[in-house]
PDB file of N, CA, C and O in Angstrom, chain B, residues numbered from 101:
ATOM      1  N   MET B 101     135.286  40.052 -85.144  1.00  0.00           N
ATOM      2  CA  MET B 101     134.294  40.573 -86.059  1.00  0.00           C
ATOM      3  C   MET B 101     134.615  42.040 -86.307  1.00  0.00           C
ATOM      4  O   MET B 101     134.726  42.824 -85.365  1.00  0.00           O
ATOM      5  N   GLU B 102     134.760  42.404 -87.551  1.00  0.00           N
ATOM      6  CA  GLU B 102     135.120  43.763 -87.909  1.00  0.00           C
ATOM      7  C   GLU B 102     134.143  44.292 -88.941  1.00  0.00           C
ATOM      8  O   GLU B 102     133.824  43.602 -89.910  1.00  0.00           O
ATOM      9  N   ASN B 103     133.673  45.499 -88.744  1.00  0.00           N
ATOM     10  CA  ASN B 103     132.736  46.135 -89.668  1.00  0.00           C
ATOM     11  C   ASN B 103     133.155  47.581 -89.849  1.00  0.00           C
ATOM     12  O   ASN B 103     133.605  48.233 -88.907  1.00  0.00           O
ATOM     13  N   GLU B 104     133.003  48.071 -91.062  1.00  0.00           N
ATOM     14  CA  GLU B 104     133.240  49.492 -91.303  1.00  0.00           C
ATOM     15  C   GLU B 104     131.885  50.183 -91.291  1.00  0.00           C
ATOM     16  O   GLU B 104     130.932  49.730 -91.924  1.00  0.00           O
ATOM     17  N   ILE B 105     131.821  51.288 -90.556  1.00  0.00           N
ATOM     18  CA  ILE B 105     130.568  52.031 -90.489  1.00  0.00           C
ATOM     19  C   ILE B 105     130.842  53.486 -90.837  1.00  0.00           C
ATOM     20  O   ILE B 105     131.985  53.941 -90.819  1.00  0.00           O
ATOM     21  N   GLN B 106     129.782  54.198 -91.152  1.00  0.00           N
ATOM     22  CA  GLN B 106     129.915  55.596 -91.531  1.00  0.00           C
ATOM     23  C   GLN B 106     129.156  56.468 -90.537  1.00  0.00           C
ATOM     24  O   GLN B 106     128.068  56.112 -90.084  1.00  0.00           O
ATOM     25  N   ILE B 107     129.740  57.608 -90.207  1.00  0.00           N
ATOM     26  CA  ILE B 107     129.079  58.540 -89.300  1.00  0.00           C
ATOM     27  C   ILE B 107     128.086  59.357 -90.111  1.00  0.00           C
ATOM     28  O   ILE B 107     128.434  59.919 -91.149  1.00  0.00           O
ATOM     29  N   GLY B 108     126.840  59.420 -89.631  1.00  0.00           N
ATOM     30  CA  GLY B 108     125.790  60.159 -90.314  1.00  0.00           C
ATOM     31  C   GLY B 108     125.925  61.663 -90.145  1.00  0.00           C
ATOM     32  O   GLY B 108     126.797  62.145 -89.422  1.00  0.00           O
ATOM     33  N   ALA B 109     125.059  62.389 -90.817  1.00  0.00           N
ATOM     34  CA  ALA B 109     125.107  63.855 -90.838  1.00  0.00           C
ATOM     35  C   ALA B 109     125.051  64.465 -89.438  1.00  0.00           C
ATOM     36  O   ALA B 109     125.689  65.491 -89.200  1.00  0.00           O
ATOM     37  N   GLN B 110     124.326  63.881 -88.530  1.00  0.00           N
ATOM     38  CA  GLN B 110     124.207  64.423 -87.172  1.00  0.00           C
ATOM     39  C   GLN B 110     125.108  63.691 -86.175  1.00  0.00           C
ATOM     40  O   GLN B 110     124.873  63.738 -84.967  1.00  0.00           O
ATOM     41  N   GLY B 111     126.131  63.022 -86.684  1.00  0.00           N
ATOM     42  CA  GLY B 111     127.065  62.320 -85.817  1.00  0.00           C
ATOM     43  C   GLY B 111     126.573  60.963 -85.366  1.00  0.00           C
ATOM     44  O   GLY B 111     127.164  60.355 -84.474  1.00  0.00           O
ATOM     45  N   ARG B 112     125.514  60.486 -85.961  1.00  0.00           N
ATOM     46  CA  ARG B 112     124.949  59.199 -85.560  1.00  0.00           C
ATOM     47  C   ARG B 112     125.713  58.039 -86.178  1.00  0.00           C
ATOM     48  O   ARG B 112     126.222  58.119 -87.296  1.00  0.00           O
ATOM     49  N   VAL B 113     125.774  56.963 -85.411  1.00  0.00           N
ATOM     50  CA  VAL B 113     126.443  55.748 -85.850  1.00  0.00           C
ATOM     51  C   VAL B 113     125.451  54.608 -85.713  1.00  0.00           C
ATOM     52  O   VAL B 113     124.776  54.485 -84.690  1.00  0.00           O
ATOM     53  N   VAL B 114     125.362  53.785 -86.728  1.00  0.00           N
ATOM     54  CA  VAL B 114     124.500  52.603 -86.668  1.00  0.00           C
ATOM     55  C   VAL B 114     125.389  51.394 -86.410  1.00  0.00           C
ATOM     56  O   VAL B 114     126.333  51.135 -87.156  1.00  0.00           O
ATOM     57  N   ILE B 115     125.084  50.667 -85.357  1.00  0.00           N
ATOM     58  CA  ILE B 115     125.830  49.446 -85.054  1.00  0.00           C
ATOM     59  C   ILE B 115     125.281  48.347 -85.955  1.00  0.00           C
ATOM     60  O   ILE B 115     124.082  48.071 -85.923  1.00  0.00           O
ATOM     61  N   PRO B 116     126.126  47.719 -86.753  1.00  0.00           N
ATOM     62  CA  PRO B 116     125.650  46.683 -87.678  1.00  0.00           C
ATOM     63  C   PRO B 116     124.897  45.570 -86.951  1.00  0.00           C
ATOM     64  O   PRO B 116     125.211  45.215 -85.815  1.00  0.00           O
ATOM     65  N   ALA B 117     123.897  45.035 -87.642  1.00  0.00           N
ATOM     66  CA  ALA B 117     123.029  44.002 -87.068  1.00  0.00           C
ATOM     67  C   ALA B 117     123.820  42.811 -86.537  1.00  0.00           C
ATOM     68  O   ALA B 117     123.505  42.287 -85.469  1.00  0.00           O
ATOM     69  N   ALA B 118     124.842  42.381 -87.272  1.00  0.00           N
ATOM     70  CA  ALA B 118     125.623  41.215 -86.835  1.00  0.00           C
ATOM     71  C   ALA B 118     126.290  41.489 -85.484  1.00  0.00           C
ATOM     72  O   ALA B 118     126.343  40.605 -84.629  1.00  0.00           O
ATOM     73  N   LEU B 119     126.798  42.708 -85.289  1.00  0.00           N
ATOM     74  CA  LEU B 119     127.415  43.058 -84.007  1.00  0.00           C
ATOM     75  C   LEU B 119     126.375  43.161 -82.904  1.00  0.00           C
ATOM     76  O   LEU B 119     126.597  42.699 -81.785  1.00  0.00           O
ATOM     77  N   ARG B 120     125.225  43.778 -83.229  1.00  0.00           N
ATOM     78  CA  ARG B 120     124.162  43.875 -82.219  1.00  0.00           C
ATOM     79  C   ARG B 120     123.730  42.490 -81.771  1.00  0.00           C
ATOM     80  O   ARG B 120     123.513  42.248 -80.584  1.00  0.00           O
ATOM     81  N   LYS B 121     123.609  41.591 -82.725  1.00  0.00           N
ATOM     82  CA  LYS B 121     123.181  40.223 -82.398  1.00  0.00           C
ATOM     83  C   LYS B 121     124.248  39.506 -81.565  1.00  0.00           C
ATOM     84  O   LYS B 121     123.933  38.862 -80.564  1.00  0.00           O
ATOM     85  N   ALA B 122     125.499  39.621 -81.981  1.00  0.00           N
ATOM     86  CA  ALA B 122     126.588  38.947 -81.268  1.00  0.00           C
ATOM     87  C   ALA B 122     126.722  39.459 -79.840  1.00  0.00           C
ATOM     88  O   ALA B 122     127.052  38.696 -78.931  1.00  0.00           O
ATOM     89  N   LEU B 123     126.465  40.758 -79.641  1.00  0.00           N
ATOM     90  CA  LEU B 123     126.588  41.365 -78.309  1.00  0.00           C
ATOM     91  C   LEU B 123     125.266  41.401 -77.550  1.00  0.00           C
ATOM     92  O   LEU B 123     125.190  41.895 -76.425  1.00  0.00           O
ATOM     93  N   LYS B 124     124.229  40.869 -78.189  1.00  0.00           N
ATOM     94  CA  LYS B 124     122.880  40.837 -77.598  1.00  0.00           C
ATOM     95  C   LYS B 124     122.420  42.237 -77.182  1.00  0.00           C
ATOM     96  O   LYS B 124     121.871  42.431 -76.098  1.00  0.00           O
ATOM     97  N   LEU B 125     122.658  43.204 -78.067  1.00  0.00           N
ATOM     98  CA  LEU B 125     122.211  44.574 -77.823  1.00  0.00           C
ATOM     99  C   LEU B 125     120.781  44.728 -78.298  1.00  0.00           C
ATOM    100  O   LEU B 125     120.414  44.250 -79.371  1.00  0.00           O
ATOM    101  N   LYS B 126     119.974  45.403 -77.487  1.00  0.00           N
ATOM    102  CA  LYS B 126     118.565  45.610 -77.825  1.00  0.00           C
ATOM    103  C   LYS B 126     118.268  47.105 -77.836  1.00  0.00           C
ATOM    104  O   LYS B 126     118.986  47.881 -77.206  1.00  0.00           O
ATOM    105  N   PRO B 127     117.223  47.516 -78.540  1.00  0.00           N
ATOM    106  CA  PRO B 127     116.848  48.927 -78.495  1.00  0.00           C
ATOM    107  C   PRO B 127     116.631  49.368 -77.050  1.00  0.00           C
ATOM    108  O   PRO B 127     115.985  48.673 -76.266  1.00  0.00           O
ATOM    109  N   GLY B 128     117.171  50.513 -76.718  1.00  0.00           N
ATOM    110  CA  GLY B 128     117.039  51.025 -75.359  1.00  0.00           C
ATOM    111  C   GLY B 128     118.217  50.696 -74.455  1.00  0.00           C
ATOM    112  O   GLY B 128     118.372  51.302 -73.395  1.00  0.00           O
ATOM    113  N   ASP B 129     119.062  49.729 -74.868  1.00  0.00           N
ATOM    114  CA  ASP B 129     120.255  49.433 -74.066  1.00  0.00           C
ATOM    115  C   ASP B 129     121.112  50.686 -73.984  1.00  0.00           C
ATOM    116  O   ASP B 129     121.196  51.457 -74.939  1.00  0.00           O
ATOM    117  N   ARG B 130     121.752  50.883 -72.824  1.00  0.00           N
ATOM    118  CA  ARG B 130     122.600  52.063 -72.620  1.00  0.00           C
ATOM    119  C   ARG B 130     124.062  51.664 -72.781  1.00  0.00           C
ATOM    120  O   ARG B 130     124.523  50.679 -72.204  1.00  0.00           O
ATOM    121  N   LEU B 131     124.771  52.441 -73.569  1.00  0.00           N
ATOM    122  CA  LEU B 131     126.197  52.233 -73.759  1.00  0.00           C
ATOM    123  C   LEU B 131     126.941  53.475 -73.303  1.00  0.00           C
ATOM    124  O   LEU B 131     126.425  54.589 -73.376  1.00  0.00           O
ATOM    125  N   VAL B 132     128.157  53.265 -72.833  1.00  0.00           N
ATOM    126  CA  VAL B 132     129.032  54.366 -72.448  1.00  0.00           C
ATOM    127  C   VAL B 132     130.097  54.481 -73.536  1.00  0.00           C
ATOM    128  O   VAL B 132     130.704  53.483 -73.923  1.00  0.00           O
ATOM    129  N   ALA B 133     130.321  55.693 -74.023  1.00  0.00           N
ATOM    130  CA  ALA B 133     131.333  55.940 -75.050  1.00  0.00           C
ATOM    131  C   ALA B 133     132.535  56.595 -74.395  1.00  0.00           C
ATOM    132  O   ALA B 133     132.393  57.510 -73.584  1.00  0.00           O
ATOM    133  N   ARG B 134     133.728  56.114 -74.757  1.00  0.00           N
ATOM    134  CA  ARG B 134     134.936  56.743 -74.237  1.00  0.00           C
ATOM    135  C   ARG B 134     136.049  56.642 -75.266  1.00  0.00           C
ATOM    136  O   ARG B 134     136.058  55.754 -76.119  1.00  0.00           O
ATOM    137  N   LYS B 135     136.978  57.567 -75.165  1.00  0.00           N
ATOM    138  CA  LYS B 135     138.118  57.616 -76.065  1.00  0.00           C
ATOM    139  C   LYS B 135     139.262  56.862 -75.420  1.00  0.00           C
ATOM    140  O   LYS B 135     139.610  57.128 -74.269  1.00  0.00           O
ATOM    141  N   VAL B 136     139.846  55.934 -76.138  1.00  0.00           N
ATOM    142  CA  VAL B 136     141.017  55.200 -75.670  1.00  0.00           C
ATOM    143  C   VAL B 136     142.065  55.352 -76.766  1.00  0.00           C
ATOM    144  O   VAL B 136     141.974  54.727 -77.823  1.00  0.00           O
ATOM    145  N   GLY B 137     143.051  56.182 -76.498  1.00  0.00           N
ATOM    146  CA  GLY B 137     144.036  56.481 -77.543  1.00  0.00           C
ATOM    147  C   GLY B 137     143.332  57.152 -78.709  1.00  0.00           C
ATOM    148  O   GLY B 137     142.704  58.198 -78.550  1.00  0.00           O
ATOM    149  N   GLU B 138     143.442  56.552 -79.861  1.00  0.00           N
ATOM    150  CA  GLU B 138     142.768  57.072 -81.057  1.00  0.00           C
ATOM    151  C   GLU B 138     141.518  56.266 -81.381  1.00  0.00           C
ATOM    152  O   GLU B 138     141.010  56.341 -82.500  1.00  0.00           O
ATOM    153  N   SER B 139     141.021  55.504 -80.427  1.00  0.00           N
ATOM    154  CA  SER B 139     139.857  54.645 -80.653  1.00  0.00           C
ATOM    155  C   SER B 139     138.641  55.113 -79.864  1.00  0.00           C
ATOM    156  O   SER B 139     138.768  55.742 -78.813  1.00  0.00           O
ATOM    157  N   LEU B 140     137.481  54.800 -80.381  1.00  0.00           N
ATOM    158  CA  LEU B 140     136.217  55.028 -79.691  1.00  0.00           C
ATOM    159  C   LEU B 140     135.747  53.672 -79.182  1.00  0.00           C
ATOM    160  O   LEU B 140     135.609  52.723 -79.953  1.00  0.00           O
ATOM    161  N   VAL B 141     135.505  53.590 -77.883  1.00  0.00           N
ATOM    162  CA  VAL B 141     135.065  52.336 -77.279  1.00  0.00           C
ATOM    163  C   VAL B 141     133.645  52.531 -76.765  1.00  0.00           C
ATOM    164  O   VAL B 141     133.365  53.484 -76.038  1.00  0.00           O
ATOM    165  N   LEU B 142     132.759  51.632 -77.143  1.00  0.00           N
ATOM    166  CA  LEU B 142     131.387  51.615 -76.643  1.00  0.00           C
ATOM    167  C   LEU B 142     131.241  50.376 -75.784  1.00  0.00           C
ATOM    168  O   LEU B 142     131.585  49.273 -76.210  1.00  0.00           O
ATOM    169  N   GLU B 143     130.735  50.552 -74.585  1.00  0.00           N
ATOM    170  CA  GLU B 143     130.505  49.377 -73.744  1.00  0.00           C
ATOM    171  C   GLU B 143     129.286  49.578 -72.872  1.00  0.00           C
ATOM    172  O   GLU B 143     128.867  50.700 -72.586  1.00  0.00           O
ATOM    173  N   ARG B 144     128.737  48.461 -72.463  1.00  0.00           N
ATOM    174  CA  ARG B 144     127.552  48.503 -71.615  1.00  0.00           C
ATOM    175  C   ARG B 144     127.877  49.194 -70.301  1.00  0.00           C
ATOM    176  O   ARG B 144     128.962  49.030 -69.743  1.00  0.00           O
ATOM    177  N   ARG B 145     126.920  49.967 -69.821  1.00  0.00           N
ATOM    178  CA  ARG B 145     127.066  50.663 -68.537  1.00  0.00           C
ATOM    179  C   ARG B 145     127.389  49.649 -67.429  1.00  0.00           C
ATOM    180  O   ARG B 145     128.213  49.924 -66.556  1.00  0.00           O
ATOM    181  N   GLU B 146     126.751  48.498 -67.468  1.00  0.00           N
ATOM    182  CA  GLU B 146     126.975  47.475 -66.444  1.00  0.00           C
ATOM    183  C   GLU B 146     128.429  47.009 -66.442  1.00  0.00           C
ATOM    184  O   GLU B 146     128.993  46.738 -65.381  1.00  0.00           O
ATOM    185  N   ALA B 147     129.035  46.914 -67.622  1.00  0.00           N
ATOM    186  CA  ALA B 147     130.430  46.491 -67.713  1.00  0.00           C
ATOM    187  C   ALA B 147     131.346  47.532 -67.087  1.00  0.00           C
ATOM    188  O   ALA B 147     132.319  47.184 -66.418  1.00  0.00           O
ATOM    189  N   VAL B 148     131.040  48.804 -67.300  1.00  0.00           N
ATOM    190  CA  VAL B 148     131.826  49.888 -66.699  1.00  0.00           C
ATOM    191  C   VAL B 148     131.699  49.826 -65.185  1.00  0.00           C
ATOM    192  O   VAL B 148     132.694  49.932 -64.467  1.00  0.00           O
ATOM    193  N   GLU B 149     130.471  49.654 -64.700  1.00  0.00           N
ATOM    194  CA  GLU B 149     130.254  49.582 -63.254  1.00  0.00           C
ATOM    195  C   GLU B 149     131.002  48.405 -62.643  1.00  0.00           C
ATOM    196  O   GLU B 149     131.610  48.544 -61.582  1.00  0.00           O
ATOM    197  N   ARG B 150     130.966  47.238 -63.305  1.00  0.00           N
ATOM    198  CA  ARG B 150     131.692  46.057 -62.798  1.00  0.00           C
ATOM    199  C   ARG B 150     133.192  46.329 -62.745  1.00  0.00           C
ATOM    200  O   ARG B 150     133.853  45.983 -61.766  1.00  0.00           O
ATOM    201  N   ARG B 151     133.732  46.952 -63.801  1.00  0.00           N
ATOM    202  CA  ARG B 151     135.157  47.235 -63.852  1.00  0.00           C
ATOM    203  C   ARG B 151     135.554  48.201 -62.733  1.00  0.00           C
ATOM    204  O   ARG B 151     136.595  48.019 -62.102  1.00  0.00           O
ATOM    205  N   LEU B 152     134.730  49.231 -62.479  1.00  0.00           N
ATOM    206  CA  LEU B 152     135.039  50.181 -61.421  1.00  0.00           C
ATOM    207  C   LEU B 152     134.940  49.542 -60.036  1.00  0.00           C
ATOM    208  O   LEU B 152     135.774  49.796 -59.167  1.00  0.00           O
ATOM    209  N   ARG B 153     133.917  48.713 -59.840  1.00  0.00           N
ATOM    210  CA  ARG B 153     133.801  48.017 -58.543  1.00  0.00           C
ATOM    211  C   ARG B 153     135.021  47.144 -58.300  1.00  0.00           C
ATOM    212  O   ARG B 153     135.548  47.100 -57.188  1.00  0.00           O
ATOM    213  N   GLU B 154     135.470  46.448 -59.343  1.00  0.00           N
ATOM    214  CA  GLU B 154     136.643  45.578 -59.221  1.00  0.00           C
ATOM    215  C   GLU B 154     137.890  46.415 -58.917  1.00  0.00           C
ATOM    216  O   GLU B 154     138.708  46.029 -58.083  1.00  0.00           O
ATOM    217  N   ARG B 155     138.031  47.543 -59.584  1.00  0.00           N
ATOM    218  CA  ARG B 155     139.208  48.394 -59.394  1.00  0.00           C
ATOM    219  C   ARG B 155     139.304  48.902 -57.958  1.00  0.00           C
ATOM    220  O   ARG B 155     140.401  49.008 -57.409  1.00  0.00           O
ATOM    221  N   PHE B 156     138.155  49.218 -57.343  1.00  0.00           N
ATOM    222  CA  PHE B 156     138.159  49.814 -56.011  1.00  0.00           C
ATOM    223  C   PHE B 156     137.710  48.863 -54.912  1.00  0.00           C
ATOM    224  O   PHE B 156     137.436  49.314 -53.800  1.00  0.00           O
ATOM    225  N   ARG B 157     137.626  47.576 -55.176  1.00  0.00           N
ATOM    226  CA  ARG B 157     137.115  46.634 -54.184  1.00  0.00           C
ATOM    227  C   ARG B 157     138.007  46.506 -52.966  1.00  0.00           C
ATOM    228  O   ARG B 157     137.548  46.083 -51.905  1.00  0.00           O
ATOM    229  N   HIS B 158     139.285  46.868 -53.101  1.00  0.00           N
ATOM    230  CA  HIS B 158     140.206  46.783 -51.954  1.00  0.00           C
ATOM    231  C   HIS B 158     139.962  47.891 -50.932  1.00  0.00           C
ATOM    232  O   HIS B 158     140.502  47.840 -49.827  1.00  0.00           O
ATOM    233  N   ILE B 159     139.159  48.886 -51.287  1.00  0.00           N
ATOM    234  CA  ILE B 159     138.886  49.996 -50.371  1.00  0.00           C
ATOM    235  C   ILE B 159     137.707  49.608 -49.481  1.00  0.00           C
ATOM    236  O   ILE B 159     136.639  49.263 -49.987  1.00  0.00           O
ATOM    237  N   PRO B 160     137.890  49.660 -48.166  1.00  0.00           N
ATOM    238  CA  PRO B 160     136.788  49.287 -47.258  1.00  0.00           C
ATOM    239  C   PRO B 160     135.559  50.173 -47.481  1.00  0.00           C
ATOM    240  O   PRO B 160     135.689  51.354 -47.805  1.00  0.00           O
ATOM    241  N   ARG B 161     134.381  49.600 -47.307  1.00  0.00           N
ATOM    242  CA  ARG B 161     133.130  50.332 -47.528  1.00  0.00           C
ATOM    243  C   ARG B 161     132.993  51.557 -46.634  1.00  0.00           C
ATOM    244  O   ARG B 161     132.367  52.544 -47.022  1.00  0.00           O
ATOM    245  N   GLU B 162     133.574  51.498 -45.439  1.00  0.00           N
ATOM    246  CA  GLU B 162     133.427  52.627 -44.517  1.00  0.00           C
ATOM    247  C   GLU B 162     134.322  53.814 -44.903  1.00  0.00           C
ATOM    248  O   GLU B 162     134.186  54.893 -44.327  1.00  0.00           O
ATOM    249  N   VAL B 163     135.226  53.633 -45.861  1.00  0.00           N
ATOM    250  CA  VAL B 163     136.094  54.715 -46.319  1.00  0.00           C
ATOM    251  C   VAL B 163     135.354  55.533 -47.369  1.00  0.00           C
ATOM    252  O   VAL B 163     134.819  54.990 -48.336  1.00  0.00           O
ATOM    253  N   ASN B 164     135.333  56.850 -47.162  1.00  0.00           N
ATOM    254  CA  ASN B 164     134.687  57.751 -48.113  1.00  0.00           C
ATOM    255  C   ASN B 164     135.788  58.502 -48.855  1.00  0.00           C
ATOM    256  O   ASN B 164     136.414  59.403 -48.299  1.00  0.00           O
ATOM    257  N   LEU B 165     136.022  58.125 -50.120  1.00  0.00           N
ATOM    258  CA  LEU B 165     137.104  58.727 -50.882  1.00  0.00           C
ATOM    259  C   LEU B 165     136.888  60.221 -51.110  1.00  0.00           C
ATOM    260  O   LEU B 165     137.852  60.986 -51.153  1.00  0.00           O
ATOM    261  N   ALA B 166     135.650  60.637 -51.254  1.00  0.00           N
ATOM    262  CA  ALA B 166     135.361  62.065 -51.448  1.00  0.00           C
ATOM    263  C   ALA B 166     135.774  62.859 -50.212  1.00  0.00           C
ATOM    264  O   ALA B 166     136.390  63.919 -50.328  1.00  0.00           O
ATOM    265  N   ASP B 167     135.438  62.350 -49.038  1.00  0.00           N
ATOM    266  CA  ASP B 167     135.826  63.028 -47.799  1.00  0.00           C
ATOM    267  C   ASP B 167     137.347  63.092 -47.662  1.00  0.00           C
ATOM    268  O   ASP B 167     137.893  64.108 -47.232  1.00  0.00           O
ATOM    269  N   GLU B 168     138.025  62.009 -48.026  1.00  0.00           N
ATOM    270  CA  GLU B 168     139.479  61.995 -47.949  1.00  0.00           C
ATOM    271  C   GLU B 168     140.094  63.010 -48.902  1.00  0.00           C
ATOM    272  O   GLU B 168     141.054  63.692 -48.545  1.00  0.00           O
ATOM    273  N   LEU B 169     139.558  63.114 -50.094  1.00  0.00           N
ATOM    274  CA  LEU B 169     140.062  64.077 -51.067  1.00  0.00           C
ATOM    275  C   LEU B 169     139.861  65.510 -50.570  1.00  0.00           C
ATOM    276  O   LEU B 169     140.764  66.340 -50.669  1.00  0.00           O
ATOM    277  N   ILE B 170     138.684  65.790 -50.042  1.00  0.00           N
ATOM    278  CA  ILE B 170     138.406  67.129 -49.515  1.00  0.00           C
ATOM    279  C   ILE B 170     139.365  67.457 -48.370  1.00  0.00           C
ATOM    280  O   ILE B 170     139.889  68.569 -48.302  1.00  0.00           O
ATOM    281  N   ALA B 171     139.597  66.504 -47.477  1.00  0.00           N
ATOM    282  CA  ALA B 171     140.516  66.720 -46.358  1.00  0.00           C
ATOM    283  C   ALA B 171     141.933  66.992 -46.873  1.00  0.00           C
ATOM    284  O   ALA B 171     142.621  67.869 -46.352  1.00  0.00           O
ATOM    285  N   GLU B 172     142.370  66.252 -47.885  1.00  0.00           N
ATOM    286  CA  GLU B 172     143.697  66.472 -48.469  1.00  0.00           C
ATOM    287  C   GLU B 172     143.799  67.867 -49.075  1.00  0.00           C
ATOM    288  O   GLU B 172     144.803  68.556 -48.894  1.00  0.00           O
ATOM    289  N   ARG B 173     142.765  68.279 -49.788  1.00  0.00           N
ATOM    290  CA  ARG B 173     142.770  69.613 -50.425  1.00  0.00           C
ATOM    291  C   ARG B 173     142.802  70.718 -49.370  1.00  0.00           C
ATOM    292  O   ARG B 173     143.515  71.709 -49.527  1.00  0.00           O
ATOM    293  N   ARG B 174     142.034  70.548 -48.299  1.00  0.00           N
ATOM    294  CA  ARG B 174     142.021  71.550 -47.230  1.00  0.00           C
ATOM    295  C   ARG B 174     143.392  71.641 -46.556  1.00  0.00           C
ATOM    296  O   ARG B 174     143.858  72.737 -46.244  1.00  0.00           O
ATOM    297  N   ALA B 175     144.033  70.502 -46.334  1.00  0.00           N
ATOM    298  CA  ALA B 175     145.360  70.488 -45.721  1.00  0.00           C
ATOM    299  C   ALA B 175     146.368  71.177 -46.650  1.00  0.00           C
ATOM    300  O   ALA B 175     147.254  71.901 -46.195  1.00  0.00           O
ATOM    301  N   GLU B 176     146.218  70.942 -47.936  1.00  0.00           N
ATOM    302  CA  GLU B 176     147.093  71.568 -48.924  1.00  0.00           C
ATOM    303  C   GLU B 176     146.927  73.097 -48.888  1.00  0.00           C
ATOM    304  O   GLU B 176     147.919  73.825 -48.893  1.00  0.00           O
ATOM    305  N   VAL B 177     145.711  73.569 -48.853  1.00  0.00           N
ATOM    306  CA  VAL B 177     145.433  75.005 -48.787  1.00  0.00           C
ATOM    307  C   VAL B 177     146.013  75.592 -47.498  1.00  0.00           C
ATOM    308  O   VAL B 177     146.610  76.669 -47.510  1.00  0.00           O
ATOM    309  N   ALA B 178     145.834  74.879 -46.400  1.00  0.00           N
ATOM    310  CA  ALA B 178     146.354  75.354 -45.126  1.00  0.00           C
ATOM    311  C   ALA B 178     147.871  75.493 -45.170  1.00  0.00           C
ATOM    312  O   ALA B 178     148.422  76.460 -44.644  1.00  0.00           O
ATOM    313  N   ARG B 179     148.550  74.528 -45.796  1.00  0.00           N
ATOM    314  CA  ARG B 179     150.010  74.596 -45.917  1.00  0.00           C
ATOM    315  C   ARG B 179     150.431  75.783 -46.784  1.00  0.00           C
ATOM    316  O   ARG B 179     151.418  76.455 -46.486  1.00  0.00           O
ATOM    317  N   GLU B 180     149.687  76.034 -47.846  1.00  0.00           N
ATOM    318  CA  GLU B 180     150.029  77.121 -48.769  1.00  0.00           C
ATOM    319  C   GLU B 180     149.799  78.494 -48.148  1.00  0.00           C
ATOM    320  O   GLU B 180     150.503  79.444 -48.489  1.00  0.00           O
ATOM    321  N   THR B 181     148.830  78.616 -47.245  1.00  0.00           N
ATOM    322  CA  THR B 181     148.516  79.910 -46.644  1.00  0.00           C
ATOM    323  C   THR B 181     149.368  80.215 -45.413  1.00  0.00           C
ATOM    324  O   THR B 181     149.339  81.337 -44.906  1.00  0.00           O
ATOM    325  N   ASP B 182     150.118  79.241 -44.934  1.00  0.00           N
ATOM    326  CA  ASP B 182     150.986  79.450 -43.752  1.00  0.00           C
ATOM    327  C   ASP B 182     152.291  80.088 -44.152  1.00  0.00           C
ATOM    328  O   ASP B 182     153.142  80.338 -43.299  1.00  0.00           O
TER     329      ASP B 182
END
């Protein structure tokens, strides 16, 4: 399904009714906008969350990636100051 739309004066975009119906979008639904190459992609927040959970599911729950990153950065600083 392809539709041409126009950006309004304040940068607003109206999603055509046929697309809203096909995607079961309702007023108040939250979408995440992101740039992919030269394209604008809108997707449901839930879809983004599912994709991220799937991407990182191999990491054990007890592993804290933020703590690991901070530890790596501190080690890097320590090496640079020696």
